[in-house]
C-alpha positions, 0 to 999 in steps of 0.5 A: 500500500502507498505510504502517502495518501493521494486522494484529491484533498491530499493532492490539492496543496500541491496542485498547480493547474496550467489552465483555469477551471473554466478552460478544463470545463470547456475542453470536457464539454467540447469533447462530450459534445463531440462524443454525443454527436458521434454516438459514444456514451464514453471515451477512453483516451490512452496516453503513454510515457510523458511529454508528447505521448502523454499530451492527450491525457494531460489535455483533459486532466492536467496530469503530467506522468513521469512514465508508464501508462495513462487512461482518461475515461470520460462519460458523455455526462461529463464524469471523468476518471483517470487510471495510471501505472506511472509509479516510482517507488510504488508511491503515487505522490512521488510520481507526479499524480499531484498534478492530476486535477481529477477526483476519481484517480485509480492507481495500479502499481504496474509490473515494475513493482509486482503488479499485473501488466494489464491492471491499469487497463482493467481499471480503465474498463471498470471506470467505463462501466455502464457505457454501451458505446465506448470509443478509444482514442490512442489505440494505435499506441496501446500495448497488446496486453492492455488492448486485450484487457479492454476488449475482453471487458468492453467488446464493442469498443471502437476507434475514436481518434477523431473525437479528441483530435477534432477538439484539440485542433481548434485552440482556445484563447488560453491556449493561444496565449501560451503558444504566443509566449512559446513563440516569443521565447523561441525568438529570444532563443534564436537571438542567442543561437545566432549570437553564438554561431561563428567559425570555430565554435562547436555545434553543441555550444551554439545549441547550448546558448539557445537552450540556456536562453529558453530556460532563463525565460521560463521555457524548455526544449520542446524537442532536441535543438538542432544545430548541424553544419557541413554535409549533414545540413543537407539531411535536415534534422540532426543533433549537434556534435562536438564539431567546430563549425567551418566558415562558409558552410551551410548550417541547419537549425531547428528549435522548439520551446515548450511553455506551460505544456504548449509548443512552438517550432521554428527553423532558420538556415544560414551559412557560417561566418558571412554572407551566403553566395553561390548554390547556398544562397540560391537554396536559401532564397528558394526556401524564402520564396516558398515561405512567402508564396504559401503565406499568400494563400494561408487563410480560413476557408482554403484547403491545405492543397491550395497552399501546396499548389502555391508552393509547387508553382515556385519550384516547378520547372526549376532545378530545385523542383527535385529537392522540394519536399511536397510530401510534407511542408508542416504540421499542426502543433499545440500540446504536442509538436506533431499534431493534426492537421498534416500539411501535404500535397493533396490534403483536402483539410480546410484551414479554420480559425484557431488552428495552429500550424508549424509551417515549413516548406523546404528544399533539401539538397544532399551534400549542400544544405537545406533552404527552409524558413519555419514559423509557428502560425495561428489561423485567424478569422481573416488570414494568419498570425505569426506566433514566432517572429525572428527575422526570416533572412539570416544569411545576408 
């Protein structure tokens, strides 16, 4: 038995909510409305680990697990329960459950401390008792043993990813405030990054300057900061190394800031130690031209493929057409770095006000570098708002 009590009354002295009660009530009401519309009496939301993988559960509960598995079980009448086996030392209160604002919290010790692998799923199925039509979100990540435990007790459980995804895709005022701050801190981090970027400086030192600035401003890395020079810059993503940067080489940089659980995602490319010339300058200019071309049609009521067509027009028939990444030029962003909608050629998803996007059209040239400008955007009633505002030209 746990040594420390973890009922809601015991948790309250420690509980600091990221959002207001009104915001959590809004999320629950919106999710219940979507459930009812699609004919579900209950929705089981599975999340694993921490960070991005736990975002779906955190969205409804404020709970930020250390590790393990989490189920949030929401009934159409608004009743909400949480089950988790993310325990350390077999002590829930040592394991971040004090971040959970939900009264009905059911804890399994999990296999690390002698519990059954599927116990947390059994508790979730019990929490869904009485519901006839049950939806499951996060099922693609659900381990087999836990899925089997749910299905054996809830034989009519059905996939319901779209229910919560649709609610999360449209951001509230409170969420947008957090994302604006995540964007502002990213701008400051980029100022520190480019202040450190110079020939002879190690990639890790440049990245460290950005990360230090994030933390000083109350943020932290949304993902591992990328500072990559030399030929690896032509592979886009990479981790900084204990490698000294060389004058004139292209460098790919990409960073994201998490602020109160919400993300920004920003990328800038450049050359080390001076003005870009030759093929490097051409690649960087194409990246900038792509960025502006897509923004020109970025507005509510347009579909993602409208943006794709505007981007394709920039490179069609040019030597850079083969290097353009039409298959993916961005993604939704919010509590997770990668959310819906995906931005890709052919997508019929309609852009709607309050969607937030990481927009990054690019040309990636192996052996040379990457031409991309990435910003975090908010779709507004009339167009878009940049939530990150660092200068888009860093190479002249």
